[in-house]
N, C-alpha and C positions, 0 to 999 in steps of 0.2 A: 434523585438517586444519590444515596450516600456514597462516600468515598470507599475505596477498596478495603481499608482497614476495618471500617464499620461493617461492611458486608461480611467479611470473614468472621468478625465477632458474632454477628447475627447467625451465621451458619453454624458456628460452634455451639451457640445456645440452642439452636434447632436440633442438633445432634443429641443434646442432653435431654430432649423431650419437650422443650417449651414450644408454645405456639408463637411463631415469629412471622411478621408480615414485612417484607421488604418493599419499600415504596417503588412504584413504577416510574419509568422515564417518559413523561408525557410528550417530550419533543421527538421521541422515536416510536414508542408503542402506539400512540394515538394516530400518528401519521404514516404508519408503516405502508399501507397500500398506496398512498399518495407518493411516497418516496420511491417505491418500486416502480410505479407507473412513470414517474419522472425519469428514472434511470433507463427504463425501456424506451421511452420516447427519445432520449438523448442518443442511445445506441442506434435507433432506427434512423434518426436524422443524419448521424455520421455515416451510416452505411448507404443511405439513399441520396445523400446530398450531391450538389454539383461538384464535379471533379473528385469524387470519393475514391476513385481508382488510383489517384495520385498520392493519397495519404499513405504513410508508411504503415505496414502491418506489424503489430506486436503481439506476442514475442517474435523476434526474428527467427527464421529457420536456422537450425544448427545441423548442417549437412557436412559430413566428413569430406574434406578436400575442396571445400567451397572457395578458398582463396589460394589454391595450389599454384595458379599461374601468376599470382600477384608477387611482384618483387619485394624482397625483405629490405627494409630501410634500417640501416645501422645508425644508432644514436651515439653522439659524442658524449664522453664522460664529462661531468661537470668539474671545473677546476677546483682543487682543494685549497682553500685559503684559510689560514688561521690568524686571528687577531687576538692578541692577549693584551688586555689593559692592565698596566702595572701601577 
């Protein structure tokens, strides 16, 4: 697969009416089904594995008032120090 600049150049030539063939990416297009099957297998193993219920679920739920009972922790300001080398 050529770099982005070459692809854009080929697309411009194609708009002008020339017959352009952009080379395919063999590491992705030839193995597309295998890659998708591997991803599905990984998701299945994560969902059905031992102690899968203990794993965190992402994205985390964003519910209003979720941490309403949690005490707010005040942070100390960092000390301001200036060092001037003369």
